[in-house]
Rosetta silent file (secondary structure, phi, psi, omega in degrees, C-alpha in Angstrom):
SEQUENCE: XXXXXXXXXXXXXXXXXXXXXXXXXXXXXXXXXXXXXXXXXXXXXXXXXXXXXXXXXXXXXXXXXXXXXXXXXXXXXXXXXXXXXXXXXXXXXXXXXXXXXXXXXXXXXXXXXXXXXXXXXXXXXXXX
SCORE:     score description
SCORE:     0.000 S_00000001
   1 L     0.000  152.081  176.864 -106.178   84.782  -26.796 S_00000001
   2 L  -157.076  159.102  175.810 -102.959   83.992  -28.629 S_00000001
   3 L   -75.975  129.563  179.235  -99.321   83.211  -27.893 S_00000001
   4 L   -92.339  -50.885 -178.635  -97.245   86.413  -27.985 S_00000001
   5 E  -162.093  165.666  170.744  -93.689   85.186  -27.474 S_00000001
   6 E  -115.277  131.674 -177.885  -91.332   82.656  -25.928 S_00000001
   7 E  -100.710  132.543  174.907  -88.586   84.072  -23.704 S_00000001
   8 E  -123.746  132.510  173.484  -85.051   82.684  -23.685 S_00000001
   9 E   -84.796  130.152 -176.022  -82.286   83.927  -21.381 S_00000001
  10 L  -124.238  147.565 -177.024  -79.068   84.346  -23.349 S_00000001
  11 L   -83.836  -27.234 -179.269  -75.470   84.854  -22.247 S_00000001
  12 L  -138.495  102.323 -172.736  -74.294   87.006  -25.178 S_00000001
  13 H   -62.279  -43.457 -178.322  -77.040   89.086  -26.767 S_00000001
  14 H   -61.835  -43.430  179.265  -75.114   90.125  -29.887 S_00000001
  15 H   -62.753  -41.407 -179.510  -74.161   86.507  -30.641 S_00000001
  16 H   -69.359  -43.187  176.917  -77.765   85.375  -30.147 S_00000001
  17 H   -59.849  -42.874  178.992  -79.240   88.147  -32.293 S_00000001
  18 H   -60.529  -42.882  179.938  -76.745   87.248  -35.029 S_00000001
  19 H   -61.729  -52.165 -175.255  -77.749   83.572  -34.859 S_00000001
  20 H   -68.774  -30.604 -179.742  -81.491   84.180  -35.050 S_00000001
  21 H   -90.101  -48.187 -174.491  -81.230   86.857  -37.767 S_00000001
  22 H   -83.106  -36.161 -177.647  -78.264   85.768  -39.892 S_00000001
  23 H   -88.741  -46.497 -178.044  -78.444   81.971  -39.489 S_00000001
  24 L   -94.589   -8.347  174.078  -82.201   81.403  -39.104 S_00000001
  25 L    79.586   17.563  176.307  -83.298   84.436  -41.143 S_00000001
  26 L   -78.661  170.343  175.878  -85.508   86.129  -38.545 S_00000001
  27 E  -106.992  144.370  169.806  -85.790   89.904  -38.210 S_00000001
  28 E   -78.774  113.968 -174.343  -84.778   91.917  -35.160 S_00000001
  29 E   -88.104  -39.109  176.105  -88.131   93.487  -34.335 S_00000001
  30 E  -165.823  158.054 -178.813  -87.174   95.619  -31.346 S_00000001
  31 E  -148.565  130.843 -178.052  -84.515   95.957  -28.692 S_00000001
  32 E  -138.050  130.175  173.320  -84.701   97.827  -25.388 S_00000001
  33 E   -90.073  141.808  176.525  -82.128   98.372  -22.640 S_00000001
  34 E  -123.938   81.673 -174.270  -83.337   98.603  -19.040 S_00000001
  35 L   -58.291  -37.714 -179.869  -80.374  100.161  -17.183 S_00000001
  36 L   -64.843  -33.076  178.493  -82.130  100.278  -13.814 S_00000001
  37 L   -94.071   -7.425 -179.845  -82.832   96.536  -14.033 S_00000001
  38 L    58.861   48.537  175.238  -79.522   95.755  -15.735 S_00000001
  39 E  -149.983  162.014  177.372  -81.049   93.777  -18.598 S_00000001
  40 E  -129.555  139.135  174.650  -81.830   94.078  -22.309 S_00000001
  41 E  -113.525  132.514  174.176  -84.755   92.588  -24.220 S_00000001
  42 E  -128.776  132.558 -179.970  -84.554   91.859  -27.947 S_00000001
  43 E  -110.166  128.850  179.791  -87.485   90.447  -29.903 S_00000001
  44 E  -126.613  152.014  178.241  -86.873   88.421  -33.076 S_00000001
  45 E  -177.394  174.117  178.842  -89.266   86.686  -35.456 S_00000001
  46 L   -87.956  -18.052  179.174  -90.295   85.918  -39.007 S_00000001
  47 L  -142.696  167.090 -179.586  -93.220   88.315  -38.875 S_00000001
  48 L   -62.062  154.482 -176.230  -94.274   91.339  -36.883 S_00000001
  49 L   -58.539  -34.327 -179.490  -95.445   90.750  -33.329 S_00000001
  50 L   -72.385  -14.750 -176.817  -99.059   91.629  -34.124 S_00000001
  51 L  -101.563  -15.755 -178.255  -99.075   88.939  -36.832 S_00000001
  52 L  -174.652  171.554  179.857  -97.522   85.970  -35.014 S_00000001
  53 L   -69.826  147.318 -179.240  -95.550   84.624  -32.088 S_00000001
  54 E  -131.144  179.408  177.462  -91.939   85.785  -31.680 S_00000001
  55 E  -113.268  129.913  174.539  -88.932   85.014  -29.475 S_00000001
  56 E   -97.838  119.099  175.664  -87.858   87.320  -26.669 S_00000001
  57 E   -96.669  116.627 -178.838  -84.112   87.158  -26.025 S_00000001
  58 E  -106.795  122.584  176.864  -83.407   88.351  -22.477 S_00000001
  59 E  -114.026  112.176  173.940  -79.861   89.314  -21.556 S_00000001
  60 E   -86.542  117.145 -174.170  -79.230   89.930  -17.868 S_00000001
  61 L   -55.899  132.137  177.800  -76.107   92.076  -17.772 S_00000001
  62 L    91.102   -7.079  178.118  -73.123   90.256  -16.299 S_00000001
  63 L  -103.998  119.390 -175.269  -74.564   86.746  -16.779 S_00000001
  64 L  -101.524  -11.967 -176.474  -72.698   84.824  -19.469 S_00000001
  65 L  -157.817  148.450  177.941  -74.265   81.354  -19.201 S_00000001
  66 L  -126.506  151.272  169.605  -77.389   79.596  -17.940 S_00000001
  67 L   -81.520  118.270 -175.811  -78.204   76.049  -16.926 S_00000001
  68 L   -71.556  -19.495 -179.977  -80.831   75.069  -19.474 S_00000001
  69 L    72.040 -171.900 -177.570  -82.446   72.527  -17.175 S_00000001
  70 L  -116.090   -1.018 -176.780  -84.507   69.596  -18.339 S_00000001
  71 L   -83.861  -35.502 -177.808  -87.960   71.164  -18.688 S_00000001
  72 L   -77.212  138.688  179.270  -87.513   73.156  -21.883 S_00000001
  73 L   -99.680  -78.740 -176.525  -87.739   71.187  -25.118 S_00000001
  74 L  -167.333  169.320  170.903  -87.286   73.193  -28.311 S_00000001
  75 E  -103.704  136.229  179.913  -88.583   75.872  -30.647 S_00000001
  76 E  -106.278  135.669  178.906  -90.152   74.523  -33.858 S_00000001
  77 E  -128.558  129.191  176.293  -89.713   76.243  -37.244 S_00000001
  78 E   -80.162  134.393  178.917  -91.421   75.126  -40.453 S_00000001
  79 E  -131.426  156.996  177.140  -89.061   74.839  -43.438 S_00000001
  80 L   -68.346  -46.782 -177.828  -89.515   73.851  -47.081 S_00000001
  81 L  -138.600  114.045 -174.951  -86.660   71.311  -47.016 S_00000001
  82 H   -62.894  -41.408 -179.039  -85.070   70.250  -43.724 S_00000001
  83 H   -64.454  -41.353  178.443  -81.803   69.011  -45.255 S_00000001
  84 H   -66.149  -39.525  177.925  -81.305   72.274  -47.155 S_00000001
  85 H   -62.484  -40.565  177.224  -82.086   74.287  -44.005 S_00000001
  86 H   -62.940  -42.300 -179.596  -79.455   72.287  -42.106 S_00000001
  87 H   -63.478  -40.243  177.486  -76.888   72.921  -44.816 S_00000001
  88 H   -63.810  -41.433  177.131  -77.546   76.673  -44.678 S_00000001
  89 H   -60.788  -46.088 -179.718  -77.121   76.636  -40.896 S_00000001
  90 H   -60.497  -44.602 -179.694  -73.848   74.713  -41.277 S_00000001
  91 H   -61.633  -29.805 -178.365  -72.571   77.151  -43.953 S_00000001
  92 L   -94.372   12.534  175.214  -73.254   80.058  -41.595 S_00000001
  93 L    87.964    7.295  179.096  -71.330   78.463  -38.739 S_00000001
  94 L   -81.325  171.242 -175.841  -74.307   77.021  -36.874 S_00000001
  95 E  -110.601  119.483  174.187  -74.490   73.612  -35.246 S_00000001
  96 E   -92.350  122.663 -177.284  -76.652   70.793  -36.640 S_00000001
  97 E  -107.698  -12.025  172.129  -77.339   68.279  -33.866 S_00000001
  98 E  -150.269  117.995 -178.806  -79.704   65.940  -35.736 S_00000001
  99 E   -65.595  158.950  179.652  -79.625   65.595  -39.498 S_00000001
 100 E   -62.628  136.411  177.790  -82.837   65.731  -41.502 S_00000001
 101 E   175.990  172.629 -178.634  -84.823   62.512  -41.594 S_00000001
 102 E   -63.532  142.990  176.680  -88.115   60.949  -40.578 S_00000001
 103 L   -66.883  154.039  178.760  -89.104   61.373  -36.962 S_00000001
 104 L   -61.801  132.017  179.068  -88.949   58.297  -34.772 S_00000001
 105 L    67.442   23.328 -179.896  -92.205   56.324  -35.065 S_00000001
 106 L  -159.124 -172.186 -177.663  -93.468   58.592  -37.877 S_00000001
 107 L  -118.706  -11.330  179.844  -92.900   59.951  -41.357 S_00000001
 108 L   -62.820  131.355 -179.823  -92.604   63.707  -40.808 S_00000001
 109 E   -83.890  125.570 -179.494  -89.122   64.896  -41.804 S_00000001
 110 E  -133.568  166.296  172.900  -87.421   66.808  -39.004 S_00000001
 111 E  -154.291  163.557  177.134  -83.963   68.037  -38.022 S_00000001
 112 E  -131.173  138.380  171.338  -82.483   69.853  -35.020 S_00000001
 113 E  -123.888  166.956 -178.626  -79.993   72.684  -34.748 S_00000001
 114 E  -123.944  137.666  175.975  -78.642   74.406  -31.660 S_00000001
 115 L   -81.947  175.877 -175.773  -78.345   78.129  -30.988 S_00000001
 116 L   -61.376  -22.457  179.157  -75.200   79.597  -29.360 S_00000001
 117 L   -93.727   -1.620  178.613  -76.627   79.088  -25.853 S_00000001
 118 L    97.682    1.141  176.288  -77.575   75.456  -26.480 S_00000001
 119 L   -70.367  139.917 -177.873  -81.319   75.931  -27.074 S_00000001
 120 E   -91.726  138.571  174.150  -82.648   73.451  -29.612 S_00000001
 121 E  -120.462  123.444  178.761  -84.529   74.511  -32.737 S_00000001
 122 E   -94.886  130.446  170.615  -86.463   71.842  -34.591 S_00000001
 123 E   -94.384  125.821  176.337  -86.923   72.146  -38.345 S_00000001
 124 E  -113.873  118.496 -176.218  -90.171   70.532  -39.467 S_00000001
 125 E   -74.814  133.950  175.367  -90.335   70.002  -43.219 S_00000001
 126 L   -60.517  144.659  174.904  -93.533   71.090  -44.952 S_00000001
 127 L   -80.569  124.143 -175.410  -95.478   68.224  -46.434 S_00000001
 128 L   -98.117    0.000    0.000  -95.242   68.611  -50.209 S_00000001
């Protein structure tokens, strides 16, 4: 068994695809419209689906915003340097919500950014 993907409902699919591909550097792996169900699925990731977990962006046609609730936490992405990753996000118009620094009660360097729908992405710096 293995994790295949995490699904996020998004209000504007083009904006979300742009964020995950242009800001975070993922690839758009596939995209399928389902006219009878009035939704589109787009899968993004750093590697092909058979090689690792990816993110499924689900756009329900006509829905522009979702209540994120309190149950979902974040998506974690490993980066070489958290501060540099934050700066790249900022340069590309993304939102940094917690600057790079040691995690509370620990030494691992982390940072948080937010996607256009408000989902949090944690950058975890590789230990060098």
